[in-house]
C-alpha positions as a LaTeX table, in Angstrom:
\begin{tabular}{lrrr}
\hline
Residue & $x$ (\AA) & $y$ (\AA) & $z$ (\AA) \\
\hline
Met1 & $-10.62$ & $-5.61$ & 22.20 \\
Asn2 & $-13.40$ & $-7.47$ & 24.41 \\
Arg3 & $-16.07$ & $-5.51$ & 22.65 \\
Ile4 & $-14.62$ & $-7.03$ & 19.68 \\
Arg5 & $-14.62$ & $-10.45$ & 20.73 \\
Gly6 & $-18.27$ & $-10.88$ & 21.52 \\
Ser7 & $-18.96$ & $-9.62$ & 18.33 \\
Ile8 & $-19.48$ & $-11.82$ & 15.20 \\
Thr9 & $-19.48$ & $-8.76$ & 12.66 \\
Leu10 & $-16.59$ & $-7.12$ & 14.48 \\
Ile11 & $-14.47$ & $-9.88$ & 13.75 \\
Ala12 & $-15.68$ & $-10.76$ & 10.45 \\
Ala13 & $-14.73$ & $-6.89$ & 9.91 \\
Ala14 & $-11.27$ & $-7.58$ & 11.21 \\
Leu15 & $-10.51$ & $-10.29$ & 9.44 \\
Leu16 & $-11.60$ & $-9.24$ & 6.14 \\
Ser17 & $-9.64$ & $-6.09$ & 6.94 \\
Leu18 & $-6.47$ & $-8.08$ & 7.72 \\
Val19 & $-7.15$ & $-9.88$ & 4.79 \\
Ile20 & $-6.89$ & $-7.60$ & 2.53 \\
Ala21 & $-3.87$ & $-6.39$ & 4.19 \\
Val22 & $-1.36$ & $-9.31$ & 3.70 \\
Ile23 & $-2.80$ & $-9.89$ & $-0.02$ \\
Leu24 & $-1.74$ & $-6.07$ & $-0.65$ \\
Ser25 & 1.34 & $-6.77$ & 1.07 \\
Cys26 & 2.22 & $-10.01$ & $-0.52$ \\
Val27 & 1.44 & $-8.31$ & $-4.15$ \\
Leu28 & 3.96 & $-5.39$ & $-3.07$ \\
Ile29 & 6.27 & $-8.38$ & $-1.87$ \\
Leu30 & 6.31 & $-10.60$ & $-4.95$ \\
Gln31 & 6.31 & $-7.36$ & $-7.23$ \\
Phe32 & 9.72 & $-5.72$ & $-5.39$ \\
Ser33 & 11.15 & $-9.35$ & $-5.33$ \\
Leu34 & 10.74 & $-10.14$ & $-9.22$ \\
Met35 & 11.50 & $-6.52$ & $-9.74$ \\
Asp36 & 15.09 & $-6.03$ & $-10.84$ \\
Asp37 & 16.78 & $-2.94$ & $-11.90$ \\
Asp38 & 19.19 & $-3.51$ & $-14.93$ \\
Gly39 & 19.98 & 0.35 & $-14.83$ \\
Thr40 & 16.21 & 1.22 & $-16.07$ \\
Phe41 & 15.03 & 2.83 & $-13.20$ \\
Ala42 & 18.21 & 4.59 & $-11.97$ \\
His43 & 19.24 & 5.85 & $-15.30$ \\
Ser44 & 15.37 & 7.07 & $-16.15$ \\
Asp45 & 15.75 & 8.94 & $-12.53$ \\
Ala46 & 18.91 & 10.50 & $-13.37$ \\
Ala47 & 18.14 & 12.01 & $-16.53$ \\
Thr48 & 14.50 & 13.54 & $-14.67$ \\
Ala49 & 17.17 & 15.01 & $-11.91$ \\
Ile50 & 19.16 & 16.09 & $-14.95$ \\
Lys51 & 16.66 & 17.86 & $-16.65$ \\
Ala52 & 15.19 & 19.72 & $-13.51$ \\
Ala53 & 18.96 & 21.12 & $-12.46$ \\
Ile54 & 19.98 & 22.23 & $-15.22$ \\
Gly55 & 19.90 & 25.90 & $-16.87$ \\
Arg56 & 21.87 & 28.66 & $-18.03$ \\
Asp57 & 23.76 & 31.41 & $-16.28$ \\
Glu58 & 24.43 & 35.03 & $-17.66$ \\
Arg59 & 26.60 & 33.98 & $-20.43$ \\
Gly60 & 24.16 & 31.54 & $-21.61$ \\
Glu61 & 26.18 & 28.54 & $-20.70$ \\
Leu62 & 25.08 & 25.23 & $-19.68$ \\
Thr63 & 24.82 & 25.14 & $-15.80$ \\
Ile64 & 24.11 & 22.21 & $-13.03$ \\
Asn65 & 22.10 & 22.98 & $-9.98$ \\
Glu66 & 22.97 & 19.89 & $-7.98$ \\
His67 & 20.10 & 20.35 & $-5.44$ \\
Ser68 & 17.41 & 21.16 & $-7.31$ \\
Thr69 & 14.07 & 19.49 & $-6.93$ \\
Lys70 & 11.80 & 20.99 & $-9.64$ \\
Ala71 & 11.45 & 17.97 & $-11.52$ \\
Ala72 & 8.23 & 16.28 & $-12.59$ \\
Lys73 & 8.23 & 13.76 & $-10.26$ \\
Val74 & 10.02 & 13.06 & $-6.97$ \\
Thr75 & 13.28 & 11.72 & $-7.84$ \\
Pro76 & 16.93 & 11.65 & $-5.87$ \\
Thr77 & 18.70 & 14.86 & $-6.58$ \\
Leu78 & 21.93 & 14.57 & $-8.69$ \\
Leu79 & 23.76 & 15.35 & $-4.97$ \\
Glu80 & 22.32 & 11.92 & $-3.87$ \\
Phe81 & 22.92 & 10.09 & $-7.38$ \\
Lys82 & 26.90 & 10.73 & $-6.58$ \\
Arg83 & 26.34 & 10.43 & $-2.95$ \\
Lys84 & 24.63 & 6.82 & $-3.73$ \\
Phe85 & 26.54 & 5.46 & $-6.70$ \\
Ser86 & 30.30 & 6.04 & $-6.99$ \\
Gly87 & 30.91 & 4.75 & $-10.42$ \\
Phe88 & 27.89 & 7.59 & $-11.59$ \\
Trp89 & 28.74 & 9.51 & $-14.49$ \\
Tyr90 & 26.84 & 11.92 & $-16.98$ \\
Val91 & 27.29 & 14.35 & $-19.82$ \\
Val92 & 25.29 & 17.31 & $-20.84$ \\
Ser93 & 25.62 & 19.20 & $-24.33$ \\
Asp94 & 23.94 & 21.57 & $-26.15$ \\
Gly95 & 26.40 & 21.32 & $-29.22$ \\
Arg96 & 28.49 & 24.86 & $-28.30$ \\
Ser97 & 29.34 & 23.54 & $-24.07$ \\
Val98 & 29.51 & 20.28 & $-22.52$ \\
Ile99 & 29.16 & 19.63 & $-18.87$ \\
Gln100 & 30.32 & 16.21 & $-17.47$ \\
Tyr101 & 30.93 & 14.38 & $-14.12$ \\
Gly102 & 32.58 & 11.12 & $-13.25$ \\
Pro103 & 33.94 & 8.49 & $-14.85$ \\
Val104 & 32.87 & 9.32 & $-18.31$ \\
Pro105 & 33.79 & 6.70 & $-20.81$ \\
Ile106 & 36.07 & 8.21 & $-23.71$ \\
Arg107 & 34.05 & 7.13 & $-26.73$ \\
Val108 & 31.21 & 8.89 & $-25.08$ \\
Leu109 & 33.65 & 12.17 & $-24.99$ \\
Ala110 & 34.41 & 11.27 & $-28.51$ \\
Gly111 & 31.26 & 10.94 & $-29.65$ \\
Leu112 & 29.86 & 14.00 & $-28.85$ \\
Ala113 & 31.42 & 15.68 & $-31.86$ \\
Asp114 & 29.33 & 13.37 & $-33.95$ \\
Glu115 & 26.29 & 15.41 & $-34.70$ \\
Gln116 & 24.31 & 12.22 & $-36.22$ \\
Lys117 & 24.31 & 10.61 & $-33.20$ \\
Lys118 & 22.43 & 12.99 & $-31.06$ \\
Ser119 & 19.32 & 10.93 & $-30.83$ \\
Ser120 & 18.23 & 8.80 & $-27.90$ \\
Phe121 & 18.95 & 5.11 & $-27.10$ \\
Ser122 & 20.27 & 2.77 & $-24.44$ \\
Glu123 & 23.34 & 0.55 & $-24.41$ \\
Tyr124 & 23.84 & $-2.69$ & $-22.54$ \\
Ala125 & 26.71 & $-4.64$ & $-21.42$ \\
Val126 & 25.90 & $-8.53$ & $-22.26$ \\
Asn127 & 27.84 & $-11.09$ & $-20.00$ \\
Asp128 & 26.81 & $-14.71$ & $-19.94$ \\
Thr129 & 23.46 & $-15.20$ & $-17.45$ \\
Ser130 & 22.61 & $-10.89$ & $-17.09$ \\
Met131 & 22.27 & $-8.10$ & $-19.39$ \\
Arg132 & 22.29 & $-4.11$ & $-17.85$ \\
Leu133 & 22.19 & $-1.14$ & $-18.99$ \\
Ser134 & 25.42 & 0.65 & $-19.19$ \\
Arg135 & 24.80 & 3.86 & $-21.17$ \\
Ser136 & 21.24 & 6.03 & $-21.95$ \\
Ala137 & 21.12 & 8.89 & $-23.99$ \\
Ala138 & 18.21 & 10.80 & $-24.35$ \\
Val139 & 17.67 & 14.05 & $-26.44$ \\
Asp140 & 15.05 & 16.25 & $-24.59$ \\
Gln141 & 13.73 & 20.11 & $-24.17$ \\
Thr142 & 14.54 & 21.73 & $-20.97$ \\
Asp143 & 14.81 & 24.60 & $-19.18$ \\
Ala144 & 18.11 & 25.65 & $-21.18$ \\
Gly145 & 16.63 & 24.39 & $-24.64$ \\
Glu146 & 17.48 & 20.99 & $-26.60$ \\
Ile147 & 19.85 & 19.48 & $-24.65$ \\
Leu148 & 21.36 & 15.93 & $-24.84$ \\
Met149 & 21.89 & 14.20 & $-21.77$ \\
Glu150 & 24.03 & 10.64 & $-21.38$ \\
Val151 & 23.86 & 8.48 & $-18.19$ \\
Gly152 & 25.59 & 5.54 & $-16.73$ \\
Gly153 & 26.95 & 4.02 & $-14.04$ \\
Ala154 & 23.78 & 3.80 & $-11.51$ \\
Ala155 & 21.42 & 0.62 & $-11.09$ \\
Tyr156 & 18.98 & 0.65 & $-7.71$ \\
Ser157 & 18.92 & $-2.00$ & $-5.39$ \\
Arg158 & 15.68 & $-3.50$ & $-3.95$ \\
Trp159 & 15.41 & $-1.29$ & $-1.32$ \\
Gln160 & 16.66 & 1.78 & $-3.26$ \\
Met161 & 13.53 & 0.52 & $-6.02$ \\
Phe162 & 11.24 & 0.78 & $-2.96$ \\
Ile163 & 11.93 & 3.78 & $-1.91$ \\
Ser164 & 12.02 & 5.32 & $-5.13$ \\
Thr165 & 8.30 & 3.25 & $-6.37$ \\
Val166 & 6.46 & 4.88 & $-2.71$ \\
Gln167 & 8.04 & 8.37 & $-3.57$ \\
Asp168 & 6.84 & 8.29 & $-7.08$ \\
Thr169 & 3.18 & 8.95 & $-6.37$ \\
Ser170 & 2.17 & 9.11 & $-9.91$ \\
Tyr171 & $-1.69$ & 9.29 & $-10.82$ \\
Ile172 & $-1.80$ & 5.41 & $-11.21$ \\
Arg173 & $-1.38$ & 4.49 & $-7.66$ \\
Ile174 & $-3.14$ & 7.32 & $-5.68$ \\
Pro175 & $-6.18$ & 5.76 & $-6.84$ \\
Ile176 & $-5.43$ & 2.47 & $-6.20$ \\
Leu177 & $-4.33$ & 3.46 & $-3.12$ \\
Ile178 & $-8.05$ & 5.06 & $-2.44$ \\
Val179 & $-9.54$ & 1.91 & $-3.62$ \\
Leu180 & $-7.63$ & $-0.28$ & $-1.34$ \\
Val181 & $-7.93$ & 2.31 & 1.95 \\
Gly182 & $-11.84$ & 2.17 & 0.64 \\
Thr183 & $-12.03$ & $-1.10$ & 0.76 \\
Ile184 & $-10.84$ & $-1.71$ & 3.87 \\
Leu185 & $-12.70$ & 1.06 & 5.99 \\
Ala186 & $-16.18$ & $-0.71$ & 3.91 \\
Ala187 & $-15.41$ & $-4.09$ & 5.30 \\
Ile188 & $-14.70$ & $-2.05$ & 9.15 \\
Val189 & $-18.03$ & $-0.05$ & 8.75 \\
Ile190 & $-19.97$ & $-1.85$ & 5.76 \\
Val191 & $-19.84$ & $-5.17$ & 7.10 \\
Pro192 & $-21.35$ & $-5.00$ & 10.59 \\
Met193 & $-23.87$ & $-3.21$ & 9.68 \\
Leu194 & $-25.25$ & $-5.63$ & 6.91 \\
Ile195 & $-24.53$ & $-8.61$ & 9.21 \\
Ala196 & $-25.79$ & $-6.79$ & 12.11 \\
Arg197 & $-29.24$ & $-5.23$ & 10.41 \\
Pro198 & $-30.89$ & $-8.80$ & 9.75 \\
Val199 & $-29.81$ & $-9.60$ & 13.69 \\
Arg200 & $-31.54$ & $-6.85$ & 15.08 \\
Arg201 & $-34.27$ & $-7.74$ & 13.02 \\
Val202 & $-35.15$ & $-10.70$ & 14.02 \\
Ala203 & $-34.11$ & $-9.76$ & 17.86 \\
Val204 & $-37.08$ & $-7.61$ & 17.24 \\
Ser205 & $-39.81$ & $-10.07$ & 16.39 \\
Ala206 & $-38.33$ & $-11.83$ & 19.76 \\
Glu207 & $-39.20$ & $-8.71$ & 21.42 \\
Leu208 & $-42.66$ & $-8.94$ & 20.45 \\
Ile209 & $-43.30$ & $-12.92$ & 21.76 \\
Asp210 & $-44.85$ & $-11.77$ & 25.46 \\
Gly211 & $-46.82$ & $-15.14$ & 26.16 \\
Thr212 & $-49.83$ & $-13.90$ & 25.96 \\
Arg213 & $-50.65$ & $-14.55$ & 22.26 \\
Glu214 & $-49.98$ & $-18.01$ & 20.19 \\
Gly215 & $-48.58$ & $-18.48$ & 17.00 \\
Ile216 & $-46.09$ & $-15.68$ & 16.83 \\
Arg217 & $-42.85$ & $-16.91$ & 15.09 \\
Leu218 & $-39.67$ & $-15.41$ & 14.05 \\
Pro219 & $-39.27$ & $-14.48$ & 10.29 \\
Glu220 & $-37.55$ & $-17.10$ & 8.55 \\
Lys221 & $-37.71$ & $-15.59$ & 4.93 \\
Ser222 & $-35.94$ & $-12.74$ & 5.97 \\
Ala223 & $-33.40$ & $-14.01$ & 8.04 \\
Pro224 & $-29.58$ & $-14.50$ & 6.62 \\
Leu225 & $-28.93$ & $-17.89$ & 5.69 \\
Glu226 & $-26.61$ & $-18.49$ & 8.67 \\
Leu227 & $-29.30$ & $-17.64$ & 10.98 \\
Ile228 & $-32.00$ & $-19.80$ & 9.69 \\
Pro229 & $-30.92$ & $-22.60$ & 11.49 \\
Met230 & $-31.54$ & $-21.11$ & 14.67 \\
Val231 & $-34.51$ & $-18.99$ & 14.24 \\
Ser232 & $-35.89$ & $-22.65$ & 12.90 \\
Ala233 & $-34.79$ & $-24.09$ & 16.31 \\
Phe234 & $-36.23$ & $-21.19$ & 17.85 \\
Asn235 & $-39.49$ & $-21.49$ & 16.15 \\
Arg236 & $-39.99$ & $-25.39$ & 17.09 \\
Ala237 & $-39.58$ & $-24.59$ & 20.74 \\
Leu238 & $-42.26$ & $-22.20$ & 20.38 \\
Glu239 & $-44.27$ & $-24.63$ & 18.72 \\
Arg240 & $-43.99$ & $-26.90$ & 21.62 \\
Ile241 & $-44.06$ & $-24.26$ & 24.46 \\
Asp242 & $-47.91$ & $-23.35$ & 22.33 \\
Ala243 & $-48.62$ & $-26.91$ & 22.73 \\
Thr244 & $-48.19$ & $-26.89$ & 26.25 \\
Thr245 & $-49.55$ & $-23.76$ & 26.97 \\
Ser246 & $-52.72$ & $-24.84$ & 25.48 \\
Ala247 & $-52.92$ & $-28.05$ & 26.87 \\
Gln248 & $-52.66$ & $-26.77$ & 30.43 \\
Arg249 & $-55.13$ & $-23.98$ & 29.44 \\
Arg250 & $-57.63$ & $-26.46$ & 28.53 \\
Phe251 & $-57.49$ & $-28.34$ & 31.62 \\
Leu252 & $-57.72$ & $-25.25$ & 33.52 \\
Ser253 & $-61.01$ & $-24.03$ & 31.62 \\
Asn254 & $-62.46$ & $-27.52$ & 31.75 \\
Ala255 & $-61.82$ & $-28.08$ & 35.36 \\
Ala256 & $-63.54$ & $-24.97$ & 36.16 \\
His257 & $-66.08$ & $-25.53$ & 34.07 \\
Glu258 & $-66.71$ & $-28.95$ & 35.70 \\
Leu259 & $-66.89$ & $-27.66$ & 38.92 \\
Arg260 & $-69.80$ & $-25.50$ & 38.66 \\
Thr261 & $-72.20$ & $-28.27$ & 38.39 \\
Pro262 & $-70.90$ & $-29.73$ & 41.88 \\
Leu263 & $-70.79$ & $-26.64$ & 43.42 \\
Ala264 & $-74.29$ & $-25.48$ & 42.28 \\
Arg265 & $-75.86$ & $-28.79$ & 43.95 \\
Ala266 & $-73.81$ & $-27.92$ & 46.52 \\
Arg267 & $-75.47$ & $-24.39$ & 47.65 \\
Thr268 & $-79.24$ & $-26.48$ & 46.38 \\
Arg269 & $-78.10$ & $-28.84$ & 49.11 \\
Leu270 & $-77.53$ & $-26.01$ & 51.77 \\
Glu271 & $-80.75$ & $-24.56$ & 51.61 \\
Gly272 & $-81.75$ & $-27.96$ & 54.16 \\
Val273 & $-78.88$ & $-26.99$ & 56.57 \\
Gly274 & $-80.62$ & $-26.19$ & 59.75 \\
Asp275 & $-77.74$ & $-24.47$ & 62.08 \\
Lys276 & $-78.16$ & $-20.87$ & 60.79 \\
Ala277 & $-74.43$ & $-20.04$ & 61.92 \\
Leu278 & $-72.94$ & $-23.07$ & 60.04 \\
Lys279 & $-75.07$ & $-22.47$ & 56.71 \\
Thr280 & $-73.65$ & $-18.74$ & 56.95 \\
Ala281 & $-70.53$ & $-20.07$ & 56.96 \\
Leu282 & $-71.02$ & $-22.39$ & 54.17 \\
Val283 & $-72.71$ & $-20.08$ & 51.75 \\
Ser284 & $-69.50$ & $-17.58$ & 52.17 \\
Asp285 & $-67.18$ & $-20.54$ & 51.55 \\
Leu286 & $-68.88$ & $-21.43$ & 48.56 \\
Gln287 & $-69.42$ & $-17.62$ & 47.01 \\
Ser288 & $-65.54$ & $-17.28$ & 47.51 \\
Leu289 & $-64.95$ & $-20.55$ & 45.37 \\
Ser290 & $-67.32$ & $-19.69$ & 43.35 \\
Ser291 & $-65.84$ & $-16.30$ & 42.56 \\
Ile292 & $-62.16$ & $-18.66$ & 42.13 \\
Ile293 & $-63.92$ & $-20.82$ & 39.59 \\
Thr294 & $-65.51$ & $-17.55$ & 37.58 \\
Met295 & $-61.96$ & $-15.89$ & 37.77 \\
Leu296 & $-60.21$ & $-19.29$ & 36.06 \\
Leu297 & $-62.59$ & $-19.22$ & 33.97 \\
Gln298 & $-62.16$ & $-16.03$ & 32.90 \\
Leu299 & $-58.28$ & $-16.75$ & 32.78 \\
Ala300 & $-58.74$ & $-19.64$ & 30.48 \\
Arg301 & $-60.83$ & $-17.85$ & 28.24 \\
Leu302 & $-58.76$ & $-14.84$ & 27.76 \\
Ser303 & $-55.90$ & $-17.16$ & 26.89 \\
Ser304 & $-57.17$ & $-19.76$ & 25.03 \\
Val305 & $-59.66$ & $-17.46$ & 22.90 \\
Pro306 & $-58.01$ & $-15.31$ & 20.21 \\
Ala307 & $-59.57$ & $-11.83$ & 20.87 \\
Gln308 & $-61.66$ & $-10.78$ & 18.44 \\
Glu309 & $-61.13$ & $-7.15$ & 18.34 \\
Thr310 & $-63.04$ & $-4.00$ & 17.78 \\
Glu311 & $-63.36$ & $-0.33$ & 17.95 \\
Ile312 & $-64.48$ & 0.09 & 21.64 \\
Asp313 & $-66.14$ & 3.52 & 23.43 \\
Leu314 & $-64.46$ & 3.31 & 26.76 \\
Val315 & $-67.11$ & 5.93 & 27.85 \\
Ala316 & $-70.07$ & 3.96 & 26.96 \\
Thr317 & $-68.30$ & 0.52 & 28.55 \\
Thr318 & $-66.91$ & 1.94 & 31.68 \\
Lys319 & $-70.63$ & 3.90 & 32.06 \\
Gln320 & $-72.22$ & 0.04 & 31.46 \\
Ile321 & $-70.32$ & $-1.68$ & 33.65 \\
Ala322 & $-70.12$ & 0.63 & 36.76 \\
Ala323 & $-73.81$ & 0.44 & 36.03 \\
Glu324 & $-73.63$ & $-3.11$ & 36.29 \\
His325 & $-72.16$ & $-2.76$ & 40.24 \\
Ala326 & $-74.70$ & $-0.43$ & 41.21 \\
Pro327 & $-77.02$ & $-2.87$ & 42.89 \\
Ser328 & $-73.65$ & $-4.26$ & 44.75 \\
Ala329 & $-72.38$ & $-1.00$ & 45.71 \\
Leu330 & $-76.17$ & $-0.06$ & 47.43 \\
Asp331 & $-75.95$ & $-2.99$ & 48.80 \\
Ser332 & $-72.68$ & $-2.26$ & 51.00 \\
Gly333 & $-73.68$ & 1.25 & 51.39 \\
Val334 & $-71.04$ & 2.87 & 48.84 \\
Glu335 & $-71.54$ & 5.58 & 46.68 \\
Ile336 & $-70.44$ & 4.60 & 43.17 \\
Glu337 & $-69.93$ & 7.95 & 40.79 \\
Phe338 & $-69.17$ & 7.86 & 36.52 \\
Ser339 & $-67.25$ & 10.99 & 35.32 \\
Ala340 & $-66.44$ & 11.25 & 31.95 \\
Pro341 & $-66.10$ & 13.73 & 29.33 \\
Gly342 & $-69.17$ & 14.98 & 26.94 \\
Gly343 & $-67.98$ & 12.54 & 24.18 \\
Ser344 & $-66.64$ & 9.04 & 23.39 \\
Ile345 & $-62.87$ & 8.06 & 23.96 \\
Lys346 & $-61.94$ & 5.25 & 21.43 \\
Thr347 & $-59.49$ & 2.46 & 21.90 \\
Tyr348 & $-58.92$ & $-0.76$ & 19.75 \\
Gly349 & $-58.97$ & $-4.08$ & 21.28 \\
Ser350 & $-60.96$ & $-7.00$ & 22.72 \\
Asp351 & $-64.85$ & $-5.71$ & 24.07 \\
Gln352 & $-65.44$ & $-9.11$ & 26.16 \\
Ala353 & $-61.63$ & $-8.61$ & 27.74 \\
Ile354 & $-62.05$ & $-5.00$ & 28.34 \\
Arg355 & $-65.39$ & $-5.63$ & 30.39 \\
Ile356 & $-63.76$ & $-8.15$ & 32.70 \\
Ala357 & $-60.91$ & $-6.01$ & 33.38 \\
Leu358 & $-63.51$ & $-3.09$ & 34.25 \\
Ala359 & $-65.68$ & $-5.26$ & 36.17 \\
Asn360 & $-62.75$ & $-6.58$ & 38.36 \\
Ile361 & $-61.63$ & $-3.57$ & 39.52 \\
Ile362 & $-64.38$ & $-1.99$ & 40.10 \\
Arg363 & $-65.47$ & $-5.28$ & 42.12 \\
Asn364 & $-62.38$ & $-4.70$ & 43.75 \\
Ala365 & $-62.90$ & $-1.16$ & 44.81 \\
Leu366 & $-66.38$ & $-2.21$ & 45.79 \\
Arg367 & $-64.99$ & $-4.49$ & 48.12 \\
His368 & $-62.28$ & $-2.55$ & 50.40 \\
Ser369 & $-64.70$ & 0.11 & 49.95 \\
Arg370 & $-66.38$ & 0.61 & 53.25 \\
Glu371 & $-70.07$ & 2.18 & 54.06 \\
Gly372 & $-70.65$ & 5.55 & 53.59 \\
Gln373 & $-67.73$ & 5.57 & 51.11 \\
Arg374 & $-67.72$ & 6.76 & 47.48 \\
Val375 & $-66.16$ & 4.54 & 44.67 \\
Leu376 & $-65.26$ & 6.84 & 41.67 \\
Val377 & $-64.64$ & 5.94 & 38.01 \\
Glu378 & $-63.21$ & 8.06 & 35.44 \\
Val379 & $-62.76$ & 7.74 & 32.02 \\
Asp380 & $-59.91$ & 10.47 & 30.59 \\
Thr381 & $-58.12$ & 11.55 & 27.57 \\
Pro382 & $-56.18$ & 9.71 & 25.88 \\
Ala383 & $-57.80$ & 5.95 & 26.56 \\
Thr384 & $-57.24$ & 6.08 & 29.95 \\
Val385 & $-59.77$ & 4.49 & 32.91 \\
Arg386 & $-59.21$ & 5.31 & 36.60 \\
Val387 & $-61.07$ & 3.47 & 39.63 \\
Ile388 & $-60.59$ & 5.19 & 42.84 \\
Asp389 & $-61.57$ & 3.91 & 45.98 \\
Arg390 & $-60.74$ & 5.26 & 49.86 \\
Gly391 & $-60.25$ & 2.11 & 50.92 \\
Pro392 & $-57.16$ & 0.66 & 53.08 \\
Gly393 & $-54.94$ & 0.89 & 49.59 \\
Ile394 & $-51.80$ & $-0.76$ & 48.23 \\
Ala395 & $-48.77$ & $-0.34$ & 49.78 \\
Pro396 & $-46.18$ & 0.48 & 47.20 \\
Gly397 & $-44.07$ & $-2.67$ & 48.06 \\
Asp398 & $-46.96$ & $-5.31$ & 47.19 \\
Arg399 & $-48.10$ & $-3.37$ & 43.87 \\
Ser400 & $-46.42$ & $-5.37$ & 41.71 \\
Ala401 & $-46.78$ & $-8.31$ & 43.87 \\
Val402 & $-50.90$ & $-8.46$ & 43.24 \\
Leu403 & $-50.58$ & $-8.21$ & 39.74 \\
Gln404 & $-49.49$ & $-11.56$ & 39.74 \\
Pro405 & $-51.52$ & $-14.80$ & 40.47 \\
Phe406 & $-52.79$ & $-15.70$ & 43.81 \\
Val407 & $-51.65$ & $-12.61$ & 45.23 \\
Arg408 & $-53.49$ & $-10.22$ & 47.69 \\
Gly409 & $-52.54$ & $-7.38$ & 48.79 \\
Arg410 & $-54.33$ & $-8.22$ & 52.51 \\
Gln411 & $-53.57$ & $-11.56$ & 53.61 \\
Asp412 & $-57.08$ & $-10.88$ & 55.27 \\
Ser413 & $-59.36$ & $-10.48$ & 52.46 \\
Asp414 & $-61.26$ & $-12.54$ & 51.10 \\
Gly415 & $-60.53$ & $-11.71$ & 47.37 \\
Thr416 & $-59.42$ & $-14.08$ & 45.23 \\
Gly417 & $-55.57$ & $-13.22$ & 44.20 \\
Leu418 & $-56.67$ & $-13.25$ & 40.82 \\
Gly419 & $-58.83$ & $-10.36$ & 40.01 \\
Leu420 & $-55.82$ & $-7.73$ & 38.96 \\
Ala421 & $-53.45$ & $-10.67$ & 37.53 \\
Ile422 & $-56.64$ & $-11.08$ & 35.19 \\
Val423 & $-56.58$ & $-7.14$ & 34.71 \\
Ala424 & $-53.08$ & $-6.70$ & 33.71 \\
Gln425 & $-53.15$ & $-9.70$ & 31.40 \\
Val426 & $-55.89$ & $-7.68$ & 29.89 \\
Met427 & $-53.69$ & $-5.07$ & 29.39 \\
Ala428 & $-50.69$ & $-6.68$ & 27.77 \\
Leu429 & $-52.56$ & $-8.56$ & 25.22 \\
His430 & $-53.96$ & $-4.84$ & 24.62 \\
Lys431 & $-50.57$ & $-3.33$ & 25.12 \\
Gly432 & $-51.77$ & $-0.90$ & 27.51 \\
Leu433 & $-50.39$ & $-0.70$ & 31.17 \\
Val434 & $-52.05$ & $-1.03$ & 34.57 \\
Ala435 & $-50.33$ & 1.18 & 37.27 \\
Ile436 & $-51.42$ & 1.34 & 40.72 \\
Asp437 & $-51.39$ & 4.60 & 42.85 \\
Asp438 & $-52.23$ & 6.47 & 45.79 \\
Thr439 & $-55.49$ & 8.07 & 46.08 \\
Pro440 & $-55.02$ & 11.21 & 47.94 \\
Gly441 & $-56.51$ & 11.56 & 51.41 \\
Gly442 & $-56.15$ & 7.28 & 51.24 \\
Gly443 & $-57.37$ & 4.70 & 48.88 \\
Ala444 & $-56.27$ & 2.91 & 45.95 \\
Thr445 & $-56.34$ & 4.33 & 42.31 \\
Ile446 & $-55.94$ & 1.57 & 39.63 \\
Val447 & $-54.89$ & 3.72 & 36.45 \\
Leu448 & $-55.67$ & 1.69 & 32.97 \\
Arg449 & $-53.76$ & 2.90 & 30.22 \\
Phe450 & $-55.06$ & 1.48 & 26.66 \\
Pro451 & $-53.66$ & 2.50 & 23.17 \\
Pro452 & $-55.73$ & 5.62 & 22.26 \\
Ile453 & $-57.89$ & 5.78 & 18.71 \\
Glu454 & $-57.88$ & 9.42 & 17.42 \\
Ser455 & $-61.16$ & 10.75 & 17.66 \\
Pro456 & $-62.91$ & 14.04 & 15.93 \\
Ser457 & $-65.61$ & 13.73 & 18.54 \\
Ile458 & $-63.05$ & 14.70 & 21.55 \\
Pro459 & $-61.44$ & 17.88 & 21.06 \\
Ala460 & $-58.08$ & 17.54 & 22.34 \\
Arg461 & $-58.61$ & 20.76 & 25.22 \\
Asp462 & $-61.33$ & 22.22 & 26.85 \\
Tyr463 & $-63.73$ & 19.51 & 27.12 \\
Glu464 & $-66.85$ & 19.85 & 28.99 \\
Arg465 & $-66.61$ & 17.07 & 31.89 \\
Lys466 & $-69.99$ & 15.25 & 33.34 \\
Lys467 & $-70.31$ & 13.69 & 36.41 \\
Thr468 & $-73.40$ & 11.58 & 37.29 \\
Pro469 & $-74.22$ & 9.11 & 39.87 \\
Val470 & $-74.83$ & 5.69 & 39.02 \\
\hline
\end{tabular}
């Protein structure tokens, strides 16, 4: 019941089924309220019961089986007619013998001798305001041959009419009943499907809005009329959010760009500082500030500039980025090694954004490695890049937090807290995944999984891996 209350489609289907059931009930009630039996229906059923009950004995005389139910349609037996109607009578004649029951009028018995009157007819009794069937005669073929049947003294009440109609499963009522039941089932099953399908389509479109791309809207043309106002309002809200976000990104980009000039002047003026200890401290602070500004610019560009997506060879790109960091690794006494299969591994995306992500995780690994340690940059199928270091690692409880801006894995780290956040944004833009694992023996392994492109140059199995120092 709670599920029905929370579903518009189920409520609509239930109401539609209820309306159909009420209309059907009203039609039946109206039919039986207007239908009155003046004897026509009861006499017809009685004649049917007599026809089913009549037969002949061993001597060829007419006989009546009052319990017989072999009529072509469902009617009360003769025994039931006798019990229901106190004035019920009938006469059956084949011209040689006569069977009669009840208060048969004398004129009826007298008329049996008149062979010219052996035909079907009806006789009505007319009063001031009504006319009722008082006598029915029918000549019909039965199991006992051609028989004259005359009945009278029976008329259904409305309730008896209803029971008789329900029991009479004629070929007309069965299709009507099937259509009505089918209509109710269709209202319960098909109506929710028709209503829920466009709602699900809108929901799928809404799931694609992840905040990394601007201009994504819900489809209004394919939305049902009832949902268009809601979809339009949602799209207008998205337009306002896009405008606000775009303004914030422009401010961030402009602020970061403007800060670079005074930062360069400060670095120049530091050359004149005589105190070496003070100079070293100030240079370190300026480098940290420069790194933060560089990261902010990267973040602003990724958010504001639509990515130019092309086919990218992860092996070549990753190897080039690793080579660019070889001098800094050499200065720190850290060995950097590159590993990849002997072919290309393709993905589709922004070359600039992917390069930024790869540089950030390699730079991060070098920063947390000590002299004499090794950083392994590994490219693997399907479209996966791993950067493995032997540093202090990242605690499992901090791994999702360090993917957020300005969150550092270690408070004593000199990082900006933006590198992995930018990596996470790049992977979101490419519908990829970033994962942080432990390196066996100690350290952190950053895994980037991009959507792969099938490449014939890479066998799916048994490829030869090449490891080269960078």
